[in-house]
C-alpha positions in Angstrom: -3.6 -6.6 -15.2 -1.2 -3.9 -14.0 1.6 -4.1 -11.5 3.2 -1.3 -9.6 6.9 -1.8 -8.7 8.2 0.6 -6.1 11.9 1.2 -6.9 12.4 4.8 -5.7 14.3 4.4 -2.4 17.9 5.3 -1.7 18.7 2.0 0.1 20.6 4.0 2.7 21.1 1.0 5.1 22.6 -1.0 2.2 25.5 1.5 1.8 28.2 1.5 0.6 26.8 -0.9 -2.0 24.1 1.7 -3.0 26.3 4.8 -3.2 26.6 4.5 -7.0 24.1 1.7 -7.7 20.3 1.7 -6.9 19.3 -1.2 -4.6 17.1 -2.9 -7.3 20.2 -3.3 -9.5 22.3 -5.0 -6.8 23.2 -8.6 -7.8 22.3 -11.6 -5.7 23.5 -15.0 -6.9 24.3 -13.7 -10.3 20.9 -12.1 -10.8 19.8 -8.5 -10.2 17.1 -7.9 -7.6 14.8 -6.2 -10.1 15.0 -9.3 -12.3 13.8 -11.4 -9.4 10.9 -9.0 -9.2 10.1 -9.0 -12.9 10.4 -12.8 -13.2 7.8 -13.2 -10.4 5.1 -11.5 -12.4 2.5 -14.0 -13.8 1.4 -13.9 -17.4 -1.8 -12.0 -16.6 0.3 -8.9 -15.7 0.7 -7.2 -19.1 1.5 -3.7 -17.9 4.1 -2.5 -15.4 4.4 0.8 -13.7 7.8 1.4 -12.2 8.3 4.1 -9.7 11.8 5.5 -9.7 13.8 8.3 -8.1 17.2 7.7 -6.6 19.6 6.8 -9.5 16.4 6.1 -11.5 18.0 6.6 -14.9 20.1 3.5 -14.2 17.0 1.4 -13.5 15.2 2.8 -16.6 18.2 2.1 -18.9 18.5 -1.5 -17.6 14.9 -2.4 -18.0 14.6 -0.7 -21.4 17.5 -2.8 -22.7 15.7 -6.0 -21.6 12.8 -5.3 -24.1 10.2 -6.7 -21.8 7.1 -8.2 -23.5 4.9 -6.0 -21.4 4.0 -2.3 -21.6 6.2 -0.4 -19.2 5.6 3.1 -17.7 8.0 5.0 -15.5 6.9 7.6 -12.9 9.0 9.8 -10.7 8.8 9.0 -7.0 9.1 11.3 -4.1 11.8 12.0 -1.5 9.0 12.3 1.1 8.5 8.6 1.5 7.1 5.5 -0.1 3.5 6.7 0.3 4.0 9.7 -2.0 6.1 7.6 -4.4 3.2 5.2 -4.7 0.7 7.9 -5.3 2.7 9.0 -8.4 1.5 5.9 -10.2 -2.1 6.9 -10.0 -2.3 8.4 -13.5 -1.8 4.9 -15.0 -4.7 3.3 -13.2 -8.4 3.7 -13.5 -10.9 2.0 -11.1 -9.2 -1.4 -11.2 -7.5 -4.1 -9.1 -3.7 -4.3 -9.4 -0.6 -6.0 -8.0 2.0 -4.1 -5.9 5.6 -5.2 -5.3 8.6 -3.6 -3.7 11.4 -3.3 -6.2 14.2 -3.8 -3.7 12.9 -7.1 -2.2 13.1 -10.6 -3.7 9.6 -12.0 -4.0 8.7 -15.7 -4.2 6.5 -16.3 -7.3 4.4 -18.7 -5.3 3.6 -16.0 -2.9 2.6 -13.7 -5.8 0.3 -16.4 -7.1 -1.3 -17.0 -3.6 -1.9 -13.2 -3.2 -3.5 -13.0 -6.7 -5.8 -15.9 -5.8 -7.6 -13.5 -3.4 -9.6 -10.5 -4.3 -7.6 -8.2 -2.1 -4.6 -9.4 -0.1 -1.3 -8.6 1.6 1.6 -10.9 2.1 2.5 -11.3 5.8 5.1 -13.1 7.8 5.9 -13.6 11.5 8.7 -11.4 12.8 10.8 -11.4 16.0 11.3 -7.6 15.6 7.8 -6.1 15.2 9.0 -2.7 16.3 10.9 -2.5 12.9 8.0 -3.4 10.6 4.5 -2.5 9.5 2.5 -4.8 11.8 -0.9 -6.3 10.9 -3.6 -6.9 13.4 -6.1 -9.6 12.4 -9.8 -9.6 12.9 -11.8 -12.6 14.2 -13.0 -13.3 10.7 -9.4 -13.6 9.5 -9.1 -10.3 7.6 -6.6 -7.6 8.4 -8.1 -5.0 10.8 -5.3 -2.5 10.9 -1.7 -1.9 10.2 0.6 0.0 12.5 4.1 1.1 11.3 6.9 0.4 13.7 4.7 0.1 16.9 6.3 0.9 20.2 4.3 -1.7 22.2 3.2 -4.3 19.6 0.7 -7.0 20.5 1.1 -8.7 17.1 4.1 -10.2 15.4 2.5 -10.4 12.0 4.4 -8.1 9.6 3.2 -6.9 6.2 5.6 -7.7 3.3 6.0 -6.2 -0.1 3.5 -8.1 -2.2 -0.1 -6.8 -2.2 -3.2 -7.0 -4.3 -5.2 -3.8 -4.0 -7.6 -1.7 -5.9 -7.6 2.0 -6.8 -9.7 3.0 -3.8 -6.4 3.3 -2.0 -5.7 6.5 -3.9 -8.6 8.1 -2.0 -6.6 8.2 1.2 -4.1 10.8 2.4 -0.6 9.6 3.6 0.1 9.8 7.3 3.4 10.7 8.8 5.2 8.3 11.1 8.6 8.9 12.7 9.1 11.8 10.3 8.4 9.8 7.1 5.3 9.1 5.0 5.4 5.3 4.8 3.3 3.4 2.3 2.0 1.2 5.2 0.1 4.2 6.5 -2.0 4.2 3.3 -2.3 0.4 3.5 -3.6 0.8 7.1 -6.3 3.2 6.0 -7.3 0.9 3.1 -7.7 -2.3 5.3 -10.0 -0.3 7.6 -12.6 0.0 4.9 -11.9 -3.2 2.7 -11.8 -6.9 3.3 -8.1 -7.7 2.8 -6.9 -11.3 3.3 -3.5 -11.9 4.9 -1.5 -14.4 2.9 1.3 -16.1 4.9 4.6 -16.2 3.0 6.1 -19.5 1.9 9.9 -20.1 2.2 10.1 -16.5 3.4 13.3 -14.7 2.4 13.2 -11.9 4.9 14.8 -8.6 5.0 17.4 -7.6 2.4 18.2 -4.3 4.1 21.9 -4.2 4.9 25.1 -5.8 3.4 25.1 -8.4 6.1 21.8 -9.8 4.8 23.2 -10.7 1.4 24.9 -14.0 2.3 21.8 -15.2 4.2 19.5 -14.3 1.3 21.9 -16.1 -1.1 21.5 -19.3 0.9 17.7 -19.1 1.0 17.5 -18.5 -2.7 19.8 -21.5 -3.4 17.6 -23.7 -1.2 14.3 -22.5 -2.8 15.6 -22.5 -6.4 14.3 -19.0 -7.1 
């Protein structure tokens, strides 16, 4: 099975920590964020596609030195947003199901397992700030009906997080612009409209790792959950 790791962002809200270091290479409790991501991959993932852009040579150099026991491909992401960065990985997939993770968030391996136990799935969590997230609306049958990025008047508090199990049908959709950017969640929203995608509720949810102020909180959660 293949996994796509999105690691192309500039991490602007994490500045000044990301002025010279890409966010995936920031250290949390003595371990780099990208290592938490890689360590969450189950054995059935034997091929990894890493989407890089901002300071991407640092990410490539670090991962190459690790000598992973998986085939690794690098693709150049886009400055237009996560949707176009994701689309750059298309050339390494062919009519198959795959795992998607964000390279600048810390996943719980248990959540990865739970998502992979479903045919198609997205990790979700309940948020108190739905206007800041991609928000999922759930059908009566329990599947995700739609996703709205940063809704102005949300009626759901179920946010989509950075672990998903998708298939290559998602490459058939065109990114949509929201607030001046092409977010990956717009592609995900089109995908769930036509596919049965199960929401998987996060366990021991870590939450946003967006700004420097988040680091101490995340450290405490990691210590408690023994990630």
